[in-house]
N, C-alpha and C positions, 0 to 999 in steps of 0.2 A: 523829225516830227515837229509840226508847227505848235506854237504855244497853246492856241485854242483847241486844237485836236487833242493835245496831251491832256489838257484840263477836262475836256469832254470825256475822254476814255477813262481817266483816273477817277474823277468825281462821280461820273455816271456809273462806272463799273463797280465802284465800292458800294454805292447804294443798291445796285442790282444784285451784287453778291450777298448783301445783307438779306434781301428778299428771297433769294434762292435758298438760303439757310432755313428761313421760316417754311418755305414751300417743301423742302425735302423732309424736314422734321414732321410737318403736318401729314405728309403722305405716309411716312414711316409709322406714324401713330394712328393711321386710319381716320384722320380728321378731314372732313369734306373741304376741298378747295374749289371755290366757285370760279375763280379767275386768277391767272397769272399774267400780268400785263408788263410788256416792255414799253417803257416810257410812261407818261402820265396822261389821264383822260383829258379830253374826250376820246373815245375809242375810234380809230380809223378803220380797222379791219380785224376780223377774227382769223387768225392764222390757221388754227386747227383746234379740234377737241380731242382730249385723250384722258381716260380715267375719270370722266365726269368733270374735267376742268377745261374751261375755255382759255386758250392761249391767244392773247391779243397784242396788236401793235397800236400804239396810241399817238395822239397828235404831238405831244411834247416828248421828243425822243431822248429823254435824259433819265437814267435810273430805271425804276420799275416799281411794281407793287404786287402784293398778294391779297386777294379778297377771300377770306375764310368763310365757310358756311356757318351761320348762327354765331357770328363773332360776339354779339352782345345779347344773344337770346338763348338761354339754356334749354328752351323747349324744342329747339330744332334738332331732330335726330341726326347723330353723327357730326353735329356742329362743334365749333371750338368751345363755346361757353358751356355746353353740356358735357364736355369731356372731363376726365378725372383731373385732379390737381396736378398730378405728375405729368400727364400729357400736356396740359396747358403750360406748365413751367418749362418743359423741354422745348416746346414750339417757340415760346418767347425767348428762351436763351439761345436758340439756334442762330438767330440773326447776329447778335453780338459775337458769338463764337466764330461764325463765318468771317467776320471782320478781323478777329484776332488771328485766325488762320491765314488770311490774306496778308496781314501785317508780318507774320512770321515768314511766309514765303518771300515777301518783298525784301525783308532784311537778309534772309539767307541768300537770295539772288545777288543782292548788293555785295555781300562779302565774297561771293564767288568771283566778282569782278575785281574787288580790291578790299582786303581786310586791313584794318588799322594796326600798325606796329606800335603798341602803347609804350614800348620801352625807348622810343625815340621821339624827339620833338621837332616838328616842322614849322617854319615860319610861313604861314599861308598868306599874310598880308603885312606890309610895313606902312605904318601911318605917316602921312606927310608932316614934316616938321618935328619928327620924333628923334630921340637920341639914336635909335637904331638906323634910321634913314641917314642921319649925318655921318654915322660910322661906316656906311656902305653895305649894311645888311640888306639882302634881297629876298623877295618872296621865292620860296623853294629851297632856301638854305636849311640845313639840318643843324640844330644847335647841339653841340656835343659836350661843351664845358663852359663854366663860368669861373674865371680865374683857375684855381686848381681843383674845382669840384666837378666831377663827371656828372653829366645830366642823363638820367635814365627814366625820365617821365615829367609830366607837367608839375607835379608837386615839388620835385627837386629843383626845377628851374625857378618856380615862383618863390621858393624859400631863399634860394641863392641870390636872386635879383633883389628880393625884399630886404635882405640884410646889407645890401650895398647901395642903398639910396644915397645919392649925393657923393658917392665915392667912385673915383676912376676905376673902371672894371674892364677886364679883357674877356670878351665872349668868343669862344672858338666855334667855328662852323665848318661843315662840309658842304662845298659847292661843287656838285657833280663828283669828280674824283680828287678835288683839290681842298686841302685844309687851310683855312684862313683864320687869323687872329685879329679881331676887330675891337678897337678901344672906344668905350662910351661911358657916360656917367648917367646911371639911372636917376630919373627925376624923383625928388622928394614929394612933390605935390603935382602929379600929372593931371591933365584935364579930365573932366568927368567922362567915363566910358573908355579911358585909355589907361594902359598900365605904365609902369615906371620907364620902360624902354620903348613903348609904342609898337608892339607887335601882336598880331592876331595869330594864335597858335592852333596847330592841328597835329595829326599823326601821319607820317609817311605810310604808304600801303605796301602790302606784300601778297603774293599769291598763296592761296590755301586750297586744300582739297575739299571735296563735298562734305566729308564728315565734320571737319572743323568749321566749315561754313554753316552747317546745320546747328552746331553748338553755339556759335556766335549769334546766329539768328534767333535762337531760343533765348539766349541771355539778353539780347537787345529788346526782344518783345517783352520779357518780364520786367526789364529795367524801365521801359516806356510805360508799362502799366503802373508800376510803383510811382514813377515821377508824376504821371497824370493825376493819380489819386492824391498824392502829397501836395500838389501845386497849390490848392486853396489854403492849406495850412501854412505853407511856406510864405504865401502872400500875406496872410494875416499876421505872421510873425515878422514881416518886413525883410525876410531873407531873399525874396525876389521882388522886382519892381512890377508895378501894374502893367507896364509895357511888355515885360517878359511873360506875364501871365494872361495877356489879353486873348480873348476868343476871336477867331477869324471866321468870316462868312465865306461865301463863294468867291467874292472878289479877292479876299485875302489869300484863299487857296490858289486862285489863278495866279496871283503875283508870286507866290512862293514856288509854284511849279514852273513858271516862266523863268524865274531866277535859276532854279536848279537845272532847267533845260539848257540855259546859256552856259552854265559852268560845265555841264557834262559834254556839251558839244565841243568845248575847247579841249577837253581831255580825251574825247572819243570813248568815254565809258559812262554808262548810266548810273553810276554809283550814288550820287547825291539825289537824283530823282527817285531811285528805288528806296533809299533811306527815307525820303520824305513821304513816299507812298506808305511805307510802314508806319510812320508816325501818325499820318492822317487816319489810316485804317484803325489803328489801336485807339486813337482818340474818338473815332466814331463809335467803336464798340463801348467804350467807357461812358460816353455821353448818352447812349441809348439805354444804359443801365441805371441812369439817374431816376430816382423815384418821383418822376413828374408825369402827371396824366398825359396820355397820348403816346408816351414813349414805352418801350418794352419794360423799363424799370418801373414805370407807373402802374402798368398792369400787374407786374410782379408784386407790387406793394398791396394791391387789392387782393391778390392771391394769398399773400402772407397773412393778411387780416383774416381771410376765410379759414386758413389753416390754424391760426392761433385761437380764434374765438369760435370756431366751428359753426359759423353762420355767414351767410353771403350778403353783401350789400346789394340792394335792389338793382337789377340790371339797368333800369332806366336812369338811376342816379349815377351809376358807374359810367354809362354811355354819355351822360351829360358832362361828367367830369372830364372825360377824354376829349369831347368836342370843345369844351372851353379851353382845356390845356393845349389842344392843337392850334386854336386861334391865337392864344398867347404866344406860342412858339413861333408862329408866322410873324407876329408883330416884333418879337425879339430878333428874328432873322433879318427882317427889314432894317431894324435899328443897327444891328451889327454890320450889315452890308453898307449902310450909309457911312458908318464910322470907317470902314475900309477905304471908302472913297475920300472922305474928308481928312482922315489921318492915316495914310497908308503905312503898312508895316515897314519898318526900316530893315533893309536887307543889305548884306555886305556886297560890295561891287569890286 
């Protein structure tokens, strides 16, 4: 699949899936849905009408939208704004929940192709000019021991290498079916972004059944949610760099998907691409839950105010807040996209 088609399918598909969640929840709760659009207006053609809803195809064939009846007017019978707080909450949450479900399915599918064996450490890349390169270590080698210490995970390897900075060290690796002993001296002061021996690490993969893939998919989804929520706090504490925590726009997503596609074409498995789809989908779910007007989380914030104080903010003020919020989000998206062009995300090659 070409990079552009992959980007179009993934990014547009995740947006459309989000809107499908809102649509299904609205229908289930008997909220009027005026239109379900594929792509963004202006409308090109009405595909059909069903259940009081116009299904349309629009000029910009990317993602989609749902237009609910009475979205900001509680006086419209059967409309969204006039529905109960429970109904409005369920309809709002259904979009992010859909993205979480897509993320879970993407992670699960990835693990069906290849699940990481976390008890073994794989050299995924050897950096030029590093002690590892000088010793003859190659990408694809599995590191099994450092001197007399057996390696059973990333932490063991990092501790063993960290204790031997500046000391001649024997690193034992498995290369295909051959065991090799490589001598190197871990650097005491490695260049920024490089470790003492100059190796990027990963995990070799193994085949798993559907049950274990589902378990791993659920764990990966939960882990991604926790990491996404914690990221601003880790950034504030200096535990992650601004580059690691930067937000990507459509250009950044295209670059990441293009990189993942290149890697997966080399291995003939869509493992990295599916993992990235999971990450993007979960990130989209969390982003939409932020308490910012125009987002689902912003509408949930107004709903929470109504539930706590038992009175409603005037619809015209809420509608204005969402309009202003949407305009600001567009400005932010343009800024982020410009940054993606000026300072592209650094991706391993």
